[in-house]
N, CA, C and O atoms as a Maestro MAE file, in Angstrom:
{
 s_m_m2io_version
 :::
 2.0.0
}

f_m_ct {
 s_m_title
 :::
 protein
 m_atom[332] {
  # First column is atom index #
  i_m_mmod_type
  r_m_x_coord
  r_m_y_coord
  r_m_z_coord
  i_m_residue_number
  s_m_chain_name
  s_m_pdb_residue_name
  s_m_pdb_atom_name
  i_m_atomic_number
  :::
  1 25 18.870 16.785 -1.942 1 A "MET " " N  " 7
  2 3 18.908 17.265 -3.136 1 A "MET " " CA " 6
  3 2 19.694 18.432 -3.411 1 A "MET " " C  " 6
  4 15 19.908 19.270 -2.536 1 A "MET " " O  " 8
  5 25 20.214 18.548 -4.787 2 A "LYS " " N  " 7
  6 3 20.893 19.730 -4.906 2 A "LYS " " CA " 6
  7 2 20.005 20.916 -5.153 2 A "LYS " " C  " 6
  8 15 18.884 20.863 -5.659 2 A "LYS " " O  " 8
  9 25 20.708 22.118 -4.689 3 A "PRO " " N  " 7
  10 3 19.732 23.272 -4.924 3 A "PRO " " CA " 6
  11 2 19.402 23.555 -6.040 3 A "PRO " " C  " 6
  12 15 18.364 24.216 -6.084 3 A "PRO " " O  " 8
  13 25 19.916 23.299 -7.100 4 A "LEU " " N  " 7
  14 3 19.467 23.761 -8.363 4 A "LEU " " CA " 6
  15 2 18.280 22.502 -8.882 4 A "LEU " " C  " 6
  16 15 17.462 22.777 -9.760 4 A "LEU " " O  " 8
  17 25 18.303 21.518 -8.413 5 A "LEU " " N  " 7
  18 3 17.396 20.481 -8.844 5 A "LEU " " CA " 6
  19 2 16.136 20.951 -8.144 5 A "LEU " " C  " 6
  20 15 15.087 20.990 -8.787 5 A "LEU " " O  " 8
  21 25 16.172 21.360 -6.694 6 A "LYS " " N  " 7
  22 3 15.041 21.809 -5.722 6 A "LYS " " CA " 6
  23 2 14.332 22.879 -6.269 6 A "LYS " " C  " 6
  24 15 13.231 23.164 -5.798 6 A "LYS " " O  " 8
  25 25 14.863 23.586 -7.308 7 A "PHE " " N  " 7
  26 3 14.333 25.000 -8.023 7 A "PHE " " CA " 6
  27 2 13.962 24.519 -9.160 7 A "PHE " " C  " 6
  28 15 12.870 24.904 -9.577 7 A "PHE " " O  " 8
  29 25 14.579 23.757 -9.810 8 A "LEU " " N  " 7
  30 3 14.353 23.207 -11.423 8 A "LEU " " CA " 6
  31 2 13.061 22.486 -11.714 8 A "LEU " " C  " 6
  32 15 12.260 22.692 -12.625 8 A "LEU " " O  " 8
  33 25 13.021 21.217 -10.326 9 A "LEU " " N  " 7
  34 3 11.612 20.619 -10.688 9 A "LEU " " CA " 6
  35 2 10.250 21.437 -10.613 9 A "LEU " " C  " 6
  36 15 9.402 21.191 -11.471 9 A "LEU " " O  " 8
  37 25 10.033 22.234 -9.803 10 A "PRO " " N  " 7
  38 3 8.849 22.882 -9.685 10 A "PRO " " CA " 6
  39 2 8.599 23.913 -10.722 10 A "PRO " " C  " 6
  40 15 7.473 24.339 -10.981 10 A "PRO " " O  " 8
  41 25 9.741 24.315 -11.330 11 A "VAL " " N  " 7
  42 3 9.542 25.059 -12.720 11 A "VAL " " CA " 6
  43 2 9.119 24.367 -13.950 11 A "VAL " " C  " 6
  44 15 8.328 24.725 -14.822 11 A "VAL " " O  " 8
  45 25 9.861 23.237 -13.819 12 A "LEU " " N  " 7
  46 3 9.382 22.399 -14.958 12 A "LEU " " CA " 6
  47 2 7.864 21.838 -14.863 12 A "LEU " " C  " 6
  48 15 7.150 21.529 -15.817 12 A "LEU " " O  " 8
  49 25 7.604 21.791 -13.744 13 A "ALA " " N  " 7
  50 3 5.941 21.206 -13.488 13 A "ALA " " CA " 6
  51 2 5.059 22.389 -13.701 13 A "ALA " " C  " 6
  52 15 3.847 22.189 -13.770 13 A "ALA " " O  " 8
  53 25 5.599 23.779 -13.829 14 A "LEU " " N  " 7
  54 3 4.728 24.709 -14.150 14 A "LEU " " CA " 6
  55 2 4.475 24.886 -15.551 14 A "LEU " " C  " 6
  56 15 3.558 25.549 -16.035 14 A "LEU " " O  " 8
  57 25 5.550 24.104 -16.296 15 A "PHE " " N  " 7
  58 3 5.157 24.109 -17.930 15 A "PHE " " CA " 6
  59 2 4.849 23.008 -18.413 15 A "PHE " " C  " 6
  60 15 4.972 22.782 -19.617 15 A "PHE " " O  " 8
  61 25 4.331 22.010 -17.439 16 A "ALA " " N  " 7
  62 3 3.866 20.726 -17.987 16 A "ALA " " CA " 6
  63 2 2.329 20.745 -18.492 16 A "ALA " " C  " 6
  64 15 1.590 21.458 -17.812 16 A "ALA " " O  " 8
  65 25 1.745 20.077 -19.570 17 A "PRO " " N  " 7
  66 3 0.669 20.039 -19.778 17 A "PRO " " CA " 6
  67 2 -0.287 19.879 -18.957 17 A "PRO " " C  " 6
  68 15 -0.017 19.016 -18.121 17 A "PRO " " O  " 8
  69 25 -1.724 20.543 -18.785 18 A "ALA " " N  " 7
  70 3 -2.668 20.457 -17.703 18 A "ALA " " CA " 6
  71 2 -3.008 18.918 -17.695 18 A "ALA " " C  " 6
  72 15 -3.280 18.342 -16.641 18 A "ALA " " O  " 8
  73 25 -2.982 18.250 -18.962 19 A "LYS " " N  " 7
  74 3 -3.617 16.934 -18.853 19 A "LYS " " CA " 6
  75 2 -2.793 15.835 -18.153 19 A "LYS " " C  " 6
  76 15 -3.177 14.702 -17.861 19 A "LYS " " O  " 8
  77 25 -1.579 16.394 -17.941 20 A "THR " " N  " 7
  78 3 -0.792 15.303 -17.053 20 A "THR " " CA " 6
  79 2 -0.895 15.326 -15.467 20 A "THR " " C  " 6
  80 15 -0.389 14.505 -14.702 20 A "THR " " O  " 8
  81 25 -1.702 16.507 -15.115 21 A "PHE " " N  " 7
  82 3 -1.913 16.342 -13.761 21 A "PHE " " CA " 6
  83 2 -3.340 15.640 -12.947 21 A "PHE " " C  " 6
  84 15 -3.691 15.624 -11.767 21 A "PHE " " O  " 8
  85 25 -3.846 15.175 -14.022 22 A "ALA " " N  " 7
  86 3 -5.407 14.606 -13.621 22 A "ALA " " CA " 6
  87 2 -5.648 13.310 -14.360 22 A "ALA " " C  " 6
  88 15 -4.941 13.137 -15.353 22 A "ALA " " O  " 8
  89 25 -6.574 12.311 -14.032 23 A "CYS " " N  " 7
  90 3 -7.074 11.190 -14.773 23 A "CYS " " CA " 6
  91 2 -8.357 12.007 -15.544 23 A "CYS " " C  " 6
  92 15 -8.638 13.205 -15.552 23 A "CYS " " O  " 8
  93 25 -9.000 10.859 -16.177 24 A "ALA " " N  " 7
  94 3 -10.057 11.167 -16.830 24 A "ALA " " CA " 6
  95 2 -11.089 11.826 -16.240 24 A "ALA " " C  " 6
  96 15 -11.578 12.856 -16.703 24 A "ALA " " O  " 8
  97 25 -11.516 11.183 -15.046 25 A "ALA " " N  " 7
  98 3 -12.683 11.641 -14.347 25 A "ALA " " CA " 6
  99 2 -12.461 13.056 -13.583 25 A "ALA " " C  " 6
  100 15 -13.378 13.868 -13.461 25 A "ALA " " O  " 8
  101 25 -11.052 13.285 -13.045 26 A "CYS " " N  " 7
  102 3 -10.755 14.470 -12.374 26 A "CYS " " CA " 6
  103 2 -10.651 15.815 -13.365 26 A "CYS " " C  " 6
  104 15 -10.908 16.974 -13.038 26 A "CYS " " O  " 8
  105 25 -10.185 15.313 -14.717 27 A "TYR " " N  " 7
  106 3 -10.068 16.331 -15.576 27 A "TYR " " CA " 6
  107 2 -11.239 16.687 -16.089 27 A "TYR " " C  " 6
  108 15 -11.305 17.854 -16.476 27 A "TYR " " O  " 8
  109 25 -12.302 15.936 -16.220 28 A "GLY " " N  " 7
  110 3 -13.425 16.276 -16.805 28 A "GLY " " CA " 6
  111 2 -13.647 15.550 -18.372 28 A "GLY " " C  " 6
  112 15 -14.507 15.819 -19.211 28 A "GLY " " O  " 8
  113 25 -12.645 14.631 -18.422 29 A "GLY " " N  " 7
  114 3 -12.722 13.901 -19.827 29 A "GLY " " CA " 6
  115 2 -13.930 12.999 -19.775 29 A "GLY " " C  " 6
  116 15 -14.924 13.160 -19.066 29 A "GLY " " O  " 8
  117 25 -13.663 11.895 -20.748 30 A "ASN " " N  " 7
  118 3 -14.790 10.913 -21.195 30 A "ASN " " CA " 6
  119 2 -14.452 9.756 -20.125 30 A "ASN " " C  " 6
  120 15 -13.504 8.972 -20.147 30 A "ASN " " O  " 8
  121 25 -15.478 9.867 -19.197 31 A "ILE " " N  " 7
  122 3 -15.190 8.858 -18.289 31 A "ILE " " CA " 6
  123 2 -15.679 7.238 -18.691 31 A "ILE " " C  " 6
  124 15 -15.372 6.232 -18.051 31 A "ILE " " O  " 8
  125 25 -16.439 7.286 -19.812 32 A "ASP " " N  " 7
  126 3 -16.998 6.199 -20.355 32 A "ASP " " CA " 6
  127 2 -16.104 5.594 -21.339 32 A "ASP " " C  " 6
  128 15 -16.364 4.474 -21.779 32 A "ASP " " O  " 8
  129 25 -15.210 6.155 -21.670 33 A "SER " " N  " 7
  130 3 -14.103 5.743 -22.772 33 A "SER " " CA " 6
  131 2 -13.705 4.319 -22.416 33 A "SER " " C  " 6
  132 15 -13.952 4.005 -21.252 33 A "SER " " O  " 8
  133 25 -13.164 3.438 -23.151 34 A "PRO " " N  " 7
  134 3 -12.538 2.182 -23.015 34 A "PRO " " CA " 6
  135 2 -11.185 2.543 -22.482 34 A "PRO " " C  " 6
  136 15 -10.669 1.492 -22.104 34 A "PRO " " O  " 8
  137 25 -10.556 3.330 -22.325 35 A "MET " " N  " 7
  138 3 -9.394 3.811 -21.660 35 A "MET " " CA " 6
  139 2 -9.502 3.976 -20.081 35 A "MET " " C  " 6
  140 15 -8.681 3.628 -19.232 35 A "MET " " O  " 8
  141 25 -10.865 4.668 -19.895 36 A "ALA " " N  " 7
  142 3 -11.097 4.972 -18.434 36 A "ALA " " CA " 6
  143 2 -11.523 3.418 -18.045 36 A "ALA " " C  " 6
  144 15 -11.109 3.083 -16.935 36 A "ALA " " O  " 8
  145 25 -12.198 2.517 -18.687 37 A "ASP " " N  " 7
  146 3 -12.545 1.236 -18.067 37 A "ASP " " CA " 6
  147 2 -11.445 0.362 -18.075 37 A "ASP " " C  " 6
  148 15 -11.639 -0.597 -17.328 37 A "ASP " " O  " 8
  149 25 -10.207 0.342 -18.731 38 A "GLY " " N  " 7
  150 3 -9.356 0.087 -18.762 38 A "GLY " " CA " 6
  151 2 -8.497 0.161 -17.421 38 A "GLY " " C  " 6
  152 15 -8.094 -0.821 -16.797 38 A "GLY " " O  " 8
  153 25 -8.293 1.462 -17.095 39 A "MET " " N  " 7
  154 3 -7.993 2.212 -15.777 39 A "MET " " CA " 6
  155 2 -8.327 1.442 -14.727 39 A "MET " " C  " 6
  156 15 -7.553 0.771 -14.043 39 A "MET " " O  " 8
  157 25 -9.526 1.553 -14.606 40 A "ASN " " N  " 7
  158 3 -10.510 0.934 -13.508 40 A "ASN " " CA " 6
  159 2 -10.228 -0.578 -13.160 40 A "ASN " " C  " 6
  160 15 -9.974 -1.020 -12.039 40 A "ASN " " O  " 8
  161 25 -10.322 -1.279 -14.329 41 A "TRP " " N  " 7
  162 3 -10.089 -2.456 -14.233 41 A "TRP " " CA " 6
  163 2 -8.585 -2.641 -13.584 41 A "TRP " " C  " 6
  164 15 -8.504 -3.318 -12.559 41 A "TRP " " O  " 8
  165 25 -7.461 -2.097 -14.114 42 A "GLY " " N  " 7
  166 3 -6.313 -2.104 -13.562 42 A "GLY " " CA " 6
  167 2 -6.282 -1.885 -12.124 42 A "GLY " " C  " 6
  168 15 -5.609 -2.606 -11.387 42 A "GLY " " O  " 8
  169 25 -6.932 -0.989 -11.731 43 A "ILE " " N  " 7
  170 3 -6.944 -0.566 -10.069 43 A "ILE " " CA " 6
  171 2 -7.365 -1.687 -9.575 43 A "ILE " " C  " 6
  172 15 -6.611 -2.198 -8.746 43 A "ILE " " O  " 8
  173 25 -8.499 -2.333 -9.861 44 A "PHE " " N  " 7
  174 3 -9.346 -3.423 -9.330 44 A "PHE " " CA " 6
  175 2 -8.224 -4.801 -9.393 44 A "PHE " " C  " 6
  176 15 -8.138 -5.687 -8.543 44 A "PHE " " O  " 8
  177 25 -7.586 -4.700 -10.401 45 A "ALA " " N  " 7
  178 3 -6.454 -6.142 -10.336 45 A "ALA " " CA " 6
  179 2 -5.545 -5.912 -9.312 45 A "ALA " " C  " 6
  180 15 -5.248 -6.810 -8.524 45 A "ALA " " O  " 8
  181 25 -4.907 -4.391 -9.226 46 A "LEU " " N  " 7
  182 3 -3.837 -4.155 -8.454 46 A "LEU " " CA " 6
  183 2 -4.163 -4.491 -6.979 46 A "LEU " " C  " 6
  184 15 -3.461 -5.112 -6.180 46 A "LEU " " O  " 8
  185 25 -5.787 -3.762 -6.738 47 A "LEU " " N  " 7
  186 3 -6.334 -4.052 -5.321 47 A "LEU " " CA " 6
  187 2 -6.273 -5.555 -4.898 47 A "LEU " " C  " 6
  188 15 -5.965 -5.944 -3.772 47 A "LEU " " O  " 8
  189 25 -6.685 -6.520 -6.196 48 A "GLY " " N  " 7
  190 3 -7.023 -7.729 -5.774 48 A "GLY " " CA " 6
  191 2 -5.770 -8.503 -5.676 48 A "GLY " " C  " 6
  192 15 -5.891 -9.693 -5.386 48 A "GLY " " O  " 8
  193 25 -4.744 -8.090 -5.844 49 A "VAL " " N  " 7
  194 3 -3.400 -8.484 -5.462 49 A "VAL " " CA " 6
  195 2 -2.872 -8.152 -4.218 49 A "VAL " " C  " 6
  196 15 -2.414 -9.082 -3.555 49 A "VAL " " O  " 8
  197 25 -2.821 -6.522 -3.552 50 A "ILE " " N  " 7
  198 3 -2.564 -6.258 -2.763 50 A "ILE " " CA " 6
  199 2 -3.171 -6.392 -1.312 50 A "ILE " " C  " 6
  200 15 -2.485 -6.417 -0.291 50 A "ILE " " O  " 8
  201 25 -4.477 -6.470 -1.353 51 A "VAL " " N  " 7
  202 3 -5.433 -6.702 -0.234 51 A "VAL " " CA " 6
  203 2 -5.184 -8.182 0.121 51 A "VAL " " C  " 6
  204 15 -5.110 -8.297 1.344 51 A "VAL " " O  " 8
  205 25 -5.026 -9.367 -0.535 52 A "PRO " " N  " 7
  206 3 -4.867 -10.465 0.128 52 A "PRO " " CA " 6
  207 2 -3.275 -10.640 0.480 52 A "PRO " " C  " 6
  208 15 -2.951 -11.508 1.291 52 A "PRO " " O  " 8
  209 25 -2.397 -9.902 -0.067 53 A "VAL " " N  " 7
  210 3 -1.146 -9.845 0.736 53 A "VAL " " CA " 6
  211 2 -1.035 -9.163 2.134 53 A "VAL " " C  " 6
  212 15 -0.312 -9.478 3.079 53 A "VAL " " O  " 8
  213 25 -1.885 -8.207 2.029 54 A "LEU " " N  " 7
  214 3 -1.974 -7.498 3.295 54 A "LEU " " CA " 6
  215 2 -2.507 -8.310 4.329 54 A "LEU " " C  " 6
  216 15 -2.000 -8.314 5.451 54 A "LEU " " O  " 8
  217 25 -3.554 -9.038 4.011 55 A "VAL " " N  " 7
  218 3 -4.647 -9.682 4.822 55 A "VAL " " CA " 6
  219 2 -3.511 -10.916 5.266 55 A "VAL " " C  " 6
  220 15 -3.441 -11.189 6.464 55 A "VAL " " O  " 8
  221 25 -2.794 -11.513 4.477 56 A "THR " " N  " 7
  222 3 -1.627 -12.582 4.603 56 A "THR " " CA " 6
  223 2 -0.876 -12.159 5.690 56 A "THR " " C  " 6
  224 15 -0.735 -12.884 6.676 56 A "THR " " O  " 8
  225 25 -0.287 -10.842 5.588 57 A "PHE " " N  " 7
  226 3 0.862 -10.782 6.564 57 A "PHE " " CA " 6
  227 2 0.158 -10.313 8.068 57 A "PHE " " C  " 6
  228 15 0.726 -10.539 9.136 57 A "PHE " " O  " 8
  229 25 -0.871 -9.779 7.990 58 A "LEU " " N  " 7
  230 3 -1.584 -9.227 9.229 58 A "LEU " " CA " 6
  231 2 -2.009 -10.960 9.861 58 A "LEU " " C  " 6
  232 15 -1.751 -11.326 11.008 58 A "LEU " " O  " 8
  233 25 -2.552 -11.653 9.020 59 A "ALA " " N  " 7
  234 3 -2.959 -13.175 9.551 59 A "ALA " " CA " 6
  235 2 -1.473 -13.733 10.421 59 A "ALA " " C  " 6
  236 15 -1.445 -14.202 11.558 59 A "ALA " " O  " 8
  237 25 -0.457 -13.541 9.612 60 A "PHE " " N  " 7
  238 3 0.573 -14.218 10.094 60 A "PHE " " CA " 6
  239 2 1.246 -13.424 11.469 60 A "PHE " " C  " 6
  240 15 1.885 -14.001 12.349 60 A "PHE " " O  " 8
  241 25 0.973 -12.131 11.430 61 A "PHE " " N  " 7
  242 3 1.451 -11.534 12.919 61 A "PHE " " CA " 6
  243 2 0.480 -11.682 13.616 61 A "PHE " " C  " 6
  244 15 0.772 -11.231 14.723 61 A "PHE " " O  " 8
  245 25 -0.947 -12.218 13.609 62 A "ILE " " N  " 7
  246 3 -1.645 -12.270 14.563 62 A "ILE " " CA " 6
  247 2 -1.379 -13.876 14.861 62 A "ILE " " C  " 6
  248 15 -1.374 -14.166 16.057 62 A "ILE " " O  " 8
  249 25 -1.201 -14.747 14.104 63 A "TYR " " N  " 7
  250 3 -0.590 -16.076 14.526 63 A "TYR " " CA " 6
  251 2 0.688 -16.161 15.455 63 A "TYR " " C  " 6
  252 15 0.758 -16.904 16.434 63 A "TYR " " O  " 8
  253 25 1.651 -15.342 15.046 64 A "LEU " " N  " 7
  254 3 2.728 -15.083 15.911 64 A "LEU " " CA " 6
  255 2 2.553 -14.389 17.347 64 A "LEU " " C  " 6
  256 15 3.233 -14.671 18.334 64 A "LEU " " O  " 8
  257 25 1.750 -13.641 17.308 65 A "ILE " " N  " 7
  258 3 1.083 -12.885 18.819 65 A "ILE " " CA " 6
  259 2 0.388 -14.235 19.696 65 A "ILE " " C  " 6
  260 15 0.680 -14.506 20.861 65 A "ILE " " O  " 8
  261 25 -0.350 -14.810 19.052 66 A "ARG " " N  " 7
  262 3 -1.167 -15.966 19.711 66 A "ARG " " CA " 6
  263 2 -0.067 -17.149 20.020 66 A "ARG " " C  " 6
  264 15 -0.207 -17.922 20.969 66 A "ARG " " O  " 8
  265 25 0.675 -17.183 19.411 67 A "LYS " " N  " 7
  266 3 1.815 -18.261 19.357 67 A "LYS " " CA " 6
  267 2 2.635 -18.149 20.793 67 A "LYS " " C  " 6
  268 15 2.767 -19.056 21.615 67 A "LYS " " O  " 8
  269 25 3.148 -16.809 20.879 68 A "SER " " N  " 7
  270 3 4.036 -16.310 21.590 68 A "SER " " CA " 6
  271 2 3.144 -16.149 23.149 68 A "SER " " C  " 6
  272 15 3.778 -16.157 24.204 68 A "SER " " O  " 8
  273 25 1.883 -16.031 23.136 69 A "GLU " " N  " 7
  274 3 1.187 -15.846 24.192 69 A "GLU " " CA " 6
  275 2 0.939 -17.226 24.968 69 A "GLU " " C  " 6
  276 15 0.927 -17.438 26.180 69 A "GLU " " O  " 8
  277 25 0.745 -18.106 23.879 70 A "ALA " " N  " 7
  278 3 0.586 -19.653 24.323 70 A "ALA " " CA " 6
  279 2 1.933 -20.110 24.814 70 A "ALA " " C  " 6
  280 15 1.838 -20.824 25.812 70 A "ALA " " O  " 8
  281 25 3.095 -19.909 24.415 71 A "LEU " " N  " 7
  282 3 4.235 -20.331 25.010 71 A "LEU " " CA " 6
  283 2 4.476 -19.620 26.285 71 A "LEU " " C  " 6
  284 15 4.936 -20.285 27.213 71 A "LEU " " O  " 8
  285 25 4.219 -18.303 26.471 72 A "ALA " " N  " 7
  286 3 4.296 -17.606 27.694 72 A "ALA " " CA " 6
  287 2 3.616 -18.281 28.894 72 A "ALA " " C  " 6
  288 15 4.186 -18.454 29.971 72 A "ALA " " O  " 8
  289 25 2.092 -18.726 28.571 73 A "LYS " " N  " 7
  290 3 1.524 -19.501 29.632 73 A "LYS " " CA " 6
  291 2 2.037 -20.796 29.755 73 A "LYS " " C  " 6
  292 15 1.954 -21.329 30.862 73 A "LYS " " O  " 8
  293 25 2.468 -21.304 28.977 74 A "ALA " " N  " 7
  294 3 2.918 -22.740 29.159 74 A "ALA " " CA " 6
  295 2 4.192 -22.662 29.909 74 A "ALA " " C  " 6
  296 15 4.436 -23.476 30.800 74 A "ALA " " O  " 8
  297 25 5.101 -21.613 29.550 75 A "ALA " " N  " 7
  298 3 6.241 -21.491 30.684 75 A "ALA " " CA " 6
  299 2 5.929 -21.076 31.842 75 A "ALA " " C  " 6
  300 15 6.749 -21.284 32.736 75 A "ALA " " O  " 8
  301 25 4.800 -20.445 32.136 76 A "GLU " " N  " 7
  302 3 4.445 -20.121 33.694 76 A "GLU " " CA " 6
  303 2 3.967 -21.421 34.366 76 A "GLU " " C  " 6
  304 15 4.139 -21.619 35.569 76 A "GLU " " O  " 8
  305 25 3.397 -22.247 33.594 77 A "LYS " " N  " 7
  306 3 2.972 -23.510 34.378 77 A "LYS " " CA " 6
  307 2 4.074 -24.567 34.692 77 A "LYS " " C  " 6
  308 15 4.004 -25.376 35.617 77 A "LYS " " O  " 8
  309 25 4.958 -24.474 33.927 78 A "ILE " " N  " 7
  310 3 6.000 -25.477 34.047 78 A "ILE " " CA " 6
  311 2 7.130 -24.822 35.156 78 A "ILE " " C  " 6
  312 15 7.853 -23.869 34.865 78 A "ILE " " O  " 8
  313 25 7.145 -25.534 36.517 79 A "PRO " " N  " 7
  314 3 7.999 -25.068 37.645 79 A "PRO " " CA " 6
  315 2 9.441 -24.984 37.373 79 A "PRO " " C  " 6
  316 15 9.890 -25.829 36.599 79 A "PRO " " O  " 8
  317 25 10.095 -24.277 37.777 80 A "ALA " " N  " 7
  318 3 11.499 -23.812 37.355 80 A "ALA " " CA " 6
  319 2 12.426 -24.985 38.054 80 A "ALA " " C  " 6
  320 15 12.174 -25.264 39.227 80 A "ALA " " O  " 8
  321 25 13.210 -25.498 37.553 81 A "PRO " " N  " 7
  322 3 13.959 -26.223 38.122 81 A "PRO " " CA " 6
  323 2 15.028 -25.972 39.336 81 A "PRO " " C  " 6
  324 15 15.948 -25.160 39.237 81 A "PRO " " O  " 8
  325 25 14.791 -26.759 40.466 82 A "GLU " " N  " 7
  326 3 15.899 -26.296 41.613 82 A "GLU " " CA " 6
  327 2 17.053 -26.820 41.430 82 A "GLU " " C  " 6
  328 15 17.161 -27.958 40.974 82 A "GLU " " O  " 8
  329 25 18.182 -26.008 41.785 83 A "ILE " " N  " 7
  330 3 19.463 -26.430 41.654 83 A "ILE " " CA " 6
  331 2 19.944 -26.777 43.071 83 A "ILE " " C  " 6
  332 15 21.089 -27.193 43.250 83 A "ILE " " O  " 8
  :::
 }
 m_bond[331] {
  # First column is bond index #
  i_m_from
  i_m_to
  i_m_order
  :::
  1 1 2 1
  2 2 3 1
  3 3 4 2
  4 3 5 1
  5 5 6 1
  6 6 7 1
  7 7 8 2
  8 7 9 1
  9 9 10 1
  10 10 11 1
  11 11 12 2
  12 11 13 1
  13 13 14 1
  14 14 15 1
  15 15 16 2
  16 15 17 1
  17 17 18 1
  18 18 19 1
  19 19 20 2
  20 19 21 1
  21 21 22 1
  22 22 23 1
  23 23 24 2
  24 23 25 1
  25 25 26 1
  26 26 27 1
  27 27 28 2
  28 27 29 1
  29 29 30 1
  30 30 31 1
  31 31 32 2
  32 31 33 1
  33 33 34 1
  34 34 35 1
  35 35 36 2
  36 35 37 1
  37 37 38 1
  38 38 39 1
  39 39 40 2
  40 39 41 1
  41 41 42 1
  42 42 43 1
  43 43 44 2
  44 43 45 1
  45 45 46 1
  46 46 47 1
  47 47 48 2
  48 47 49 1
  49 49 50 1
  50 50 51 1
  51 51 52 2
  52 51 53 1
  53 53 54 1
  54 54 55 1
  55 55 56 2
  56 55 57 1
  57 57 58 1
  58 58 59 1
  59 59 60 2
  60 59 61 1
  61 61 62 1
  62 62 63 1
  63 63 64 2
  64 63 65 1
  65 65 66 1
  66 66 67 1
  67 67 68 2
  68 67 69 1
  69 69 70 1
  70 70 71 1
  71 71 72 2
  72 71 73 1
  73 73 74 1
  74 74 75 1
  75 75 76 2
  76 75 77 1
  77 77 78 1
  78 78 79 1
  79 79 80 2
  80 79 81 1
  81 81 82 1
  82 82 83 1
  83 83 84 2
  84 83 85 1
  85 85 86 1
  86 86 87 1
  87 87 88 2
  88 87 89 1
  89 89 90 1
  90 90 91 1
  91 91 92 2
  92 91 93 1
  93 93 94 1
  94 94 95 1
  95 95 96 2
  96 95 97 1
  97 97 98 1
  98 98 99 1
  99 99 100 2
  100 99 101 1
  101 101 102 1
  102 102 103 1
  103 103 104 2
  104 103 105 1
  105 105 106 1
  106 106 107 1
  107 107 108 2
  108 107 109 1
  109 109 110 1
  110 110 111 1
  111 111 112 2
  112 111 113 1
  113 113 114 1
  114 114 115 1
  115 115 116 2
  116 115 117 1
  117 117 118 1
  118 118 119 1
  119 119 120 2
  120 119 121 1
  121 121 122 1
  122 122 123 1
  123 123 124 2
  124 123 125 1
  125 125 126 1
  126 126 127 1
  127 127 128 2
  128 127 129 1
  129 129 130 1
  130 130 131 1
  131 131 132 2
  132 131 133 1
  133 133 134 1
  134 134 135 1
  135 135 136 2
  136 135 137 1
  137 137 138 1
  138 138 139 1
  139 139 140 2
  140 139 141 1
  141 141 142 1
  142 142 143 1
  143 143 144 2
  144 143 145 1
  145 145 146 1
  146 146 147 1
  147 147 148 2
  148 147 149 1
  149 149 150 1
  150 150 151 1
  151 151 152 2
  152 151 153 1
  153 153 154 1
  154 154 155 1
  155 155 156 2
  156 155 157 1
  157 157 158 1
  158 158 159 1
  159 159 160 2
  160 159 161 1
  161 161 162 1
  162 162 163 1
  163 163 164 2
  164 163 165 1
  165 165 166 1
  166 166 167 1
  167 167 168 2
  168 167 169 1
  169 169 170 1
  170 170 171 1
  171 171 172 2
  172 171 173 1
  173 173 174 1
  174 174 175 1
  175 175 176 2
  176 175 177 1
  177 177 178 1
  178 178 179 1
  179 179 180 2
  180 179 181 1
  181 181 182 1
  182 182 183 1
  183 183 184 2
  184 183 185 1
  185 185 186 1
  186 186 187 1
  187 187 188 2
  188 187 189 1
  189 189 190 1
  190 190 191 1
  191 191 192 2
  192 191 193 1
  193 193 194 1
  194 194 195 1
  195 195 196 2
  196 195 197 1
  197 197 198 1
  198 198 199 1
  199 199 200 2
  200 199 201 1
  201 201 202 1
  202 202 203 1
  203 203 204 2
  204 203 205 1
  205 205 206 1
  206 206 207 1
  207 207 208 2
  208 207 209 1
  209 209 210 1
  210 210 211 1
  211 211 212 2
  212 211 213 1
  213 213 214 1
  214 214 215 1
  215 215 216 2
  216 215 217 1
  217 217 218 1
  218 218 219 1
  219 219 220 2
  220 219 221 1
  221 221 222 1
  222 222 223 1
  223 223 224 2
  224 223 225 1
  225 225 226 1
  226 226 227 1
  227 227 228 2
  228 227 229 1
  229 229 230 1
  230 230 231 1
  231 231 232 2
  232 231 233 1
  233 233 234 1
  234 234 235 1
  235 235 236 2
  236 235 237 1
  237 237 238 1
  238 238 239 1
  239 239 240 2
  240 239 241 1
  241 241 242 1
  242 242 243 1
  243 243 244 2
  244 243 245 1
  245 245 246 1
  246 246 247 1
  247 247 248 2
  248 247 249 1
  249 249 250 1
  250 250 251 1
  251 251 252 2
  252 251 253 1
  253 253 254 1
  254 254 255 1
  255 255 256 2
  256 255 257 1
  257 257 258 1
  258 258 259 1
  259 259 260 2
  260 259 261 1
  261 261 262 1
  262 262 263 1
  263 263 264 2
  264 263 265 1
  265 265 266 1
  266 266 267 1
  267 267 268 2
  268 267 269 1
  269 269 270 1
  270 270 271 1
  271 271 272 2
  272 271 273 1
  273 273 274 1
  274 274 275 1
  275 275 276 2
  276 275 277 1
  277 277 278 1
  278 278 279 1
  279 279 280 2
  280 279 281 1
  281 281 282 1
  282 282 283 1
  283 283 284 2
  284 283 285 1
  285 285 286 1
  286 286 287 1
  287 287 288 2
  288 287 289 1
  289 289 290 1
  290 290 291 1
  291 291 292 2
  292 291 293 1
  293 293 294 1
  294 294 295 1
  295 295 296 2
  296 295 297 1
  297 297 298 1
  298 298 299 1
  299 299 300 2
  300 299 301 1
  301 301 302 1
  302 302 303 1
  303 303 304 2
  304 303 305 1
  305 305 306 1
  306 306 307 1
  307 307 308 2
  308 307 309 1
  309 309 310 1
  310 310 311 1
  311 311 312 2
  312 311 313 1
  313 313 314 1
  314 314 315 1
  315 315 316 2
  316 315 317 1
  317 317 318 1
  318 318 319 1
  319 319 320 2
  320 319 321 1
  321 321 322 1
  322 322 323 1
  323 323 324 2
  324 323 325 1
  325 325 326 1
  326 326 327 1
  327 327 328 2
  328 327 329 1
  329 329 330 1
  330 330 331 1
  331 331 332 2
  :::
 }
}
């Protein structure tokens, strides 16, 4: 980053309104409002997408590890051809 930008961003952050730094629960706002409920459902919806994708990646890598171990064991059992 350029030196001016490194200085300018923290200075601009000091002048930002305090409401931009926290959500309704952290800032002390009304956590029973429809806006807070929508935010919570949005978080759950994103987790509902992210968690299955991560679990799928994990399952795929476990499958690859098991498959490579099975191939290594099979290769040990087959005798090497003599030349």
